[in-house]
matplotlib code that plots the C-alpha trace (Angstrom):
import matplotlib.pyplot as plt

x = [-0.9, 1.9, 1.3, 3.2, 2.6, 3.1, 2.5, -1.1, -2.1, -0.1, -2.6, -5.4, -3.1, -2.0, -5.6, -6.7, -4.0, -5.7, -8.6, -6.2, -4.1, -7.0, -5.8, -2.1, 0.6, 2.0, 0.8, 0.5, 1.0, 4.6, 5.2, 3.4, 5.7, 8.8, 7.5, 6.5, 10.0, 11.6, 9.3, 10.1, 13.8, 13.8, 10.6, 7.5, 7.5, 6.6, 4.0, 4.2, 1.3, 2.3, 1.3, 3.9, 6.8, 9.1, 9.0, 12.8, 12.7, 14.2, 11.9, 12.9, 10.0, 10.9, 9.0, 9.1, 8.9, 7.9, 5.2, 3.1, 3.2, 7.0, 6.8, 4.9, 7.9, 10.8, 10.5, 13.0, 15.8, 15.2, 18.5, 17.4, 15.1, 17.5, 20.3, 18.3, 17.7, 21.4, 22.5, 20.4, 21.5, 25.1, 24.5, 22.7, 25.1, 22.2, 20.6, 16.8, 14.7, 11.8, 10.6, 7.1, 5.1, 4.9, 1.6, -0.7, -1.8, -0.5, 3.1, 4.1, 2.1, 4.5, 7.9, 8.5, 7.4, 10.0, 12.7, 11.6, 11.8, 15.3, 16.7, 14.8, 13.3, 9.7, 7.2, 5.1, 1.3, 0.8, 1.6, 1.9, -0.9, -3.8, -4.0, -1.7, -0.6, 1.7, 4.1, 6.4, 5.4, 1.8, 2.3, 0.7, 4.3, 4.9, 1.6, 2.4, 6.0, 8.4, 11.1, 11.4, 15.1, 17.8, 16.5, 18.2, 17.5, 18.7, 18.7, 18.9, 22.6, 23.9, 23.5, 22.6, 21.9, 21.4, 19.2, 18.9, 16.5, 16.2, 12.5, 11.5, 9.6, 8.2, 11.7, 12.6, 9.9, 11.1, 14.7, 14.1, 11.6, 14.3, 16.7, 14.1, 13.3, 17.0, 17.1, 14.6, 11.3, 11.3, 13.5, 13.5, 13.7, 14.1, 12.9, 11.0, 13.3, 11.6, 11.1, 8.5, 6.8, 6.6, 5.1, 2.3, 1.7, 1.7, 0.9, -2.4, -2.6, -3.1, -3.5, -1.7, -4.2, -7.0, -5.7, -5.6, -9.2, -10.3, -8.6, -10.1, -13.6, -13.5, -12.3, -15.0, -17.7, -16.8, -16.5, -19.9, -21.5, -22.5, -22.0, -18.3, -18.9, -21.5, -19.1, -16.4, -18.8, -19.6, -15.9, -15.0, -18.0, -16.3, -13.0, -11.6, -12.6, -16.3, -18.2, -18.3, -20.5, -21.1, -20.5, -21.1, -21.6, -20.9, -18.1, -14.9, -15.3, -12.1, -8.7, -6.2, -3.0, 0.5, 3.8, 5.0, 7.7, 7.7, 3.9, 1.1, -1.4, -4.7, -8.4, -10.8, -14.4, -17.2, -20.8, -23.5, -25.4, -28.4, -26.4, -26.9, -25.1, -21.4, -18.5, -15.1, -12.1, -9.0, -5.8, -2.1, -1.0, -4.0, -7.6, -8.3, -11.9, -15.0, -17.5, -20.9, -23.1, -21.3, -21.4, -18.5, -19.3, -15.9, -12.7, -9.2, -8.2, -11.2, -10.5, -11.8, -11.5, -12.4, -13.4, -14.0, -17.8, -18.3, -15.4, -14.6, -10.9, -9.2, -8.1, -5.1, -5.0, -2.4, -4.7, -7.8, -8.9, -11.8, -14.8, -14.1, -17.3, -16.7, -18.1, -16.6, -16.7, -15.7, -14.3, -14.0, -10.5, -9.7, -10.3, -6.6, -6.5, -9.3, -7.9, -7.2, -3.4, -3.8, -5.9, -3.2, -0.8, -3.0, -6.4, -7.9, -6.1, -2.7, -3.6, -5.0, -8.6, -11.0, -13.6, -13.4, -13.1, -16.5, -16.7, -18.0, -20.7, -22.1, -21.7, -23.5, -25.8, -26.9, -25.3, -27.4]
y = [-15.6, -13.0, -9.7, -6.6, -3.2, -0.3, 3.4, 3.0, 1.2, 3.2, 5.9, 3.4, 1.3, 4.3, 5.5, 2.0, 1.9, 4.9, 3.0, 0.3, 3.0, 3.8, 7.4, 6.5, 4.6, 7.8, 9.8, 7.4, 10.3, 10.7, 6.9, 7.0, 9.7, 7.7, 4.6, 6.5, 7.8, 4.4, 2.6, 5.3, 4.6, 0.9, -0.5, -2.3, -4.3, -8.0, -8.6, -12.2, -14.2, -15.7, -19.2, -18.9, -18.4, -21.3, -22.4, -21.8, -18.4, -15.6, -12.5, -9.2, -6.7, -3.0, 0.0, 3.6, 4.2, 7.3, 9.9, 10.7, 14.4, 14.3, 12.3, 15.1, 17.5, 15.0, 13.1, 10.3, 10.9, 7.5, 5.8, 4.9, 1.9, 0.1, 0.9, -0.7, -3.8, -4.1, -3.5, -6.4, -8.7, -7.9, -8.6, -11.9, -13.0, -13.8, -12.0, -11.5, -13.3, -10.8, -7.9, -7.2, -4.7, -4.9, -3.1, -2.5, 1.1, 4.5, 5.1, 1.6, 0.0, 1.9, 1.6, -2.1, -1.3, 1.4, -1.0, -3.6, -1.2, -0.1, -3.6, -5.8, -7.9, -9.0, -7.8, -10.4, -9.7, -9.8, -8.0, -8.3, -6.0, -6.1, -2.4, 0.1, -0.1, 2.4, -0.1, -2.7, -5.6, -5.2, -7.7, -10.9, -12.1, -11.4, -12.9, -16.2, -16.6, -14.7, -12.6, -9.1, -8.8, -8.6, -5.4, -2.6, 1.1, 3.7, 7.4, 10.2, 11.0, 7.5, 6.2, 2.6, 0.7, -3.0, -3.9, -7.5, -8.2, -11.9, -12.8, -9.7, -7.8, -5.2, -4.3, -4.1, -1.4, 0.5, 0.7, 1.4, 4.1, 5.9, 5.6, 6.9, 9.9, 10.8, 10.4, 13.3, 11.4, 9.1, 6.4, 3.5, -0.1, -3.7, -6.3, -9.6, -11.5, -14.9, -17.9, -18.3, -20.9, -18.3, -15.8, -18.2, -19.1, -15.7, -13.0, -11.4, -12.5, -10.5, -7.0, -5.2, -6.7, -5.7, -2.1, -1.9, -3.2, -0.7, 2.3, 1.3, 0.9, 4.4, 5.9, 4.1, 5.1, 8.7, 8.4, 6.6, 9.2, 6.5, 6.5, 5.5, 4.3, 1.9, 0.7, 0.2, -1.8, -4.1, -4.5, -5.5, -7.9, -10.6, -10.4, -11.3, -7.7, -8.6, -5.9, -2.2, 0.0, 3.7, 5.0, 8.8, 11.6, 15.2, 17.7, 18.1, 20.6, 20.1, 18.4, 18.0, 16.6, 16.5, 14.7, 12.9, 10.1, 9.3, 9.1, 11.4, 11.3, 13.1, 13.1, 14.6, 15.6, 15.8, 17.1, 15.4, 17.1, 17.2, 19.6, 17.3, 13.9, 13.8, 11.6, 11.5, 9.6, 8.9, 8.1, 7.1, 7.5, 5.4, 5.8, 3.5, 4.0, 5.7, 7.0, 8.2, 10.0, 8.4, 4.8, 2.9, 2.0, 0.7, -0.2, -1.5, -3.8, -3.1, -0.3, 3.2, 5.3, 9.0, 9.6, 12.9, 13.2, 13.5, 11.6, 8.9, 10.0, 8.8, 11.5, 10.8, 11.9, 14.6, 15.8, 16.3, 20.0, 22.0, 22.2, 19.1, 17.2, 13.5, 10.0, 7.8, 4.0, 1.0, -2.1, -5.6, -7.1, -10.7, -13.6, -14.1, -10.6, -11.3, -14.4, -14.1, -14.2, -11.3, -9.2, -9.7, -7.9, -5.2, -5.3, -2.3, -3.0, -2.6, 1.1, 1.8, 1.6, 0.2, -1.1, -4.8, -5.6, -6.1, -6.6, -3.7, -5.8, -6.4, -2.8, -1.5, -4.3, -3.1, -1.1, 1.9]
z = [-12.7, -13.1, -14.9, -16.1, -14.6, -17.0, -16.9, -18.2, -15.0, -12.5, -11.7, -11.0, -8.8, -6.7, -6.3, -5.3, -2.6, -0.9, 0.7, 2.0, 3.5, 5.8, 5.9, 6.4, 4.7, 3.2, 0.2, -2.8, -5.2, -4.1, -4.6, -8.0, -9.3, -8.2, -9.9, -13.0, -13.4, -12.7, -15.3, -17.9, -17.4, -16.9, -18.3, -16.8, -13.6, -13.3, -10.6, -9.4, -8.0, -4.6, -5.7, -8.5, -6.0, -5.5, -1.8, -1.5, -3.2, -1.2, -0.8, 0.9, 1.4, 1.1, 2.4, 3.7, 7.5, 9.4, 9.9, 6.9, 7.6, 7.3, 4.0, 2.3, 2.7, 2.9, -0.4, -1.0, -3.4, -4.9, -3.9, -0.3, -0.9, -3.2, -0.7, 2.1, 0.0, -0.9, 2.7, 3.9, 1.1, 2.0, 5.6, 5.0, 2.2, -0.1, -3.1, -3.2, -5.8, -5.4, -3.3, -1.9, 0.1, 3.9, 3.5, 0.6, 1.4, 0.5, -0.5, 0.6, -2.2, -4.5, -2.9, -3.8, -7.4, -7.5, -6.2, -8.7, -11.7, -10.6, -9.9, -12.3, -9.5, -9.6, -7.0, -5.1, -5.3, -1.6, 1.6, 5.4, 6.6, 4.2, 4.8, 6.5, 10.2, 12.0, 13.6, 12.1, 14.3, 13.2, 10.3, 9.4, 8.8, 12.5, 13.7, 12.0, 13.0, 10.6, 12.4, 11.1, 11.6, 10.5, 8.9, 7.1, 7.3, 4.7, 5.0, 2.4, 3.1, 2.4, 6.0, 6.5, 9.7, 10.4, 13.3, 14.7, 17.6, 17.0, 17.2, 19.1, 16.4, 18.9, 20.0, 16.3, 15.9, 18.9, 17.9, 14.2, 15.1, 17.1, 14.2, 11.8, 14.0, 14.0, 10.2, 10.0, 10.6, 7.6, 6.3, 3.8, 5.0, 4.1, 6.6, 7.1, 4.7, 4.1, 1.9, -0.8, 1.4, 4.3, 1.9, 0.9, 4.6, 6.1, 3.5, 2.5, -1.1, -4.3, -2.7, -5.6, -8.0, -5.6, -5.4, -9.2, -9.4, -6.7, -8.4, -11.8, -10.3, -8.7, -12.0, -14.0, -11.6, -12.2, -15.9, -16.1, -13.8, -11.4, -7.6, -7.2, -3.6, -4.9, -7.6, -4.9, -2.8, -5.8, -6.5, -2.9, -2.6, -4.6, -2.7, 0.7, 1.7, 1.4, 3.3, 2.7, 4.9, 4.6, 8.1, 7.6, 5.1, 6.0, 6.2, 8.2, 11.0, 13.1, 12.7, 15.6, 14.2, 15.6, 14.7, 17.8, 18.3, 14.6, 14.2, 13.0, 15.9, 16.3, 15.7, 13.2, 13.7, 11.2, 11.1, 9.0, 6.2, 8.5, 10.8, 13.9, 13.6, 14.4, 13.6, 15.4, 14.0, 16.0, 14.2, 14.6, 11.0, 10.1, 11.3, 14.3, 15.4, 14.0, 16.6, 15.2, 17.7, 20.6, 19.2, 17.7, 14.1, 12.9, 14.7, 13.9, 12.2, 9.9, 7.5, 7.9, 4.8, 4.2, 0.6, -1.2, -1.3, -5.1, -6.5, -3.8, -4.1, -0.9, 1.6, 3.8, 7.5, 6.6, 3.8, 6.0, 5.9, 7.4, 5.1, 3.0, 2.1, 2.5, 2.7, 5.3, 4.8, 6.8, 5.0, 6.5, 6.8, 5.6, 7.9, 8.7, 10.2, 12.6, 14.4, 18.1, 17.3, 14.9, 17.2, 19.9, 17.5, 15.9, 17.5, 19.4, 22.7, 20.9, 20.4, 23.9, 22.8, 25.4, 22.9, 21.8, 18.1, 16.5, 12.7, 10.8, 9.2, 12.7, 13.9, 10.7, 9.7, 6.3, 3.5, 2.6]

ax = plt.figure().add_subplot(projection="3d")
ax.plot(x, y, z, "-o")
ax.set_aspect("equal")
plt.show()
């Protein structure tokens, strides 16, 4: 069922996109402020359930691309995402009936809402990652046969680029990453244009609704002085993200972070409250693997989320700082993201990890 997104829901939605960002996806605060301004100027946004889409509807997802560390300082002017959408429409000779997220975490849960508010288009309540991933071919759209190109890239100075690699989505990522680096490390894009039938076949459904529920649960847990992580676990249990496991509690003791080739890469180390146990996270924009005392406890594509210890506020990879007290959780991905075809596109081996994918609910058998 479709619903209207107004200002009163926006903070919860942005917060709820944090865990799905798994540390990446860009700072949702920046996206929230853009959407807030657009809704004040143009009114609420219609969020459309994927099952309500006509099969022949034309949907163009919109997003931001680049290193999250760059996005903190290089904030979009606001014109770029609509410019990318319009450039792709002009190239294809067809007007979009809706936009949607390519990923449901971080700033990219917000960019399509901004585009929708500015253009009057509805936003489909679904996405192509079910979380955030660093590369454009790492989409359920791609896994299940939707070509990412033609795609459009827009920059802050009015530039626009059309890229067409046919069905080669990995080459699309490589070329568009190079363009994005030359645009200053971040850009706005429109890609994976598809039919309503393809949305229903390939997308992870109702992830905007889930983000809203997650953000609301975290807030209400704080307001009611209950454990917000426990409330988050209860909220996820009835969804396609069934399992939440607490992987570690402690403080940040070291962060190694660098911006390389359009990505934020590095690792973070944590020490437990007991002073002895350790956690290491590796990330490429998003957290990829959690190793506790030398043992893998969660690995991509399952979600690894660093939460502020008392409030469960999500912390991005670029926001990690020495001394922060945190709780690190692992969350299971939906079934369509765990198929052999999906793992060939965004499983551990795609990031150079030598550990096979094992579901977090098997690596950590019981929730504390």
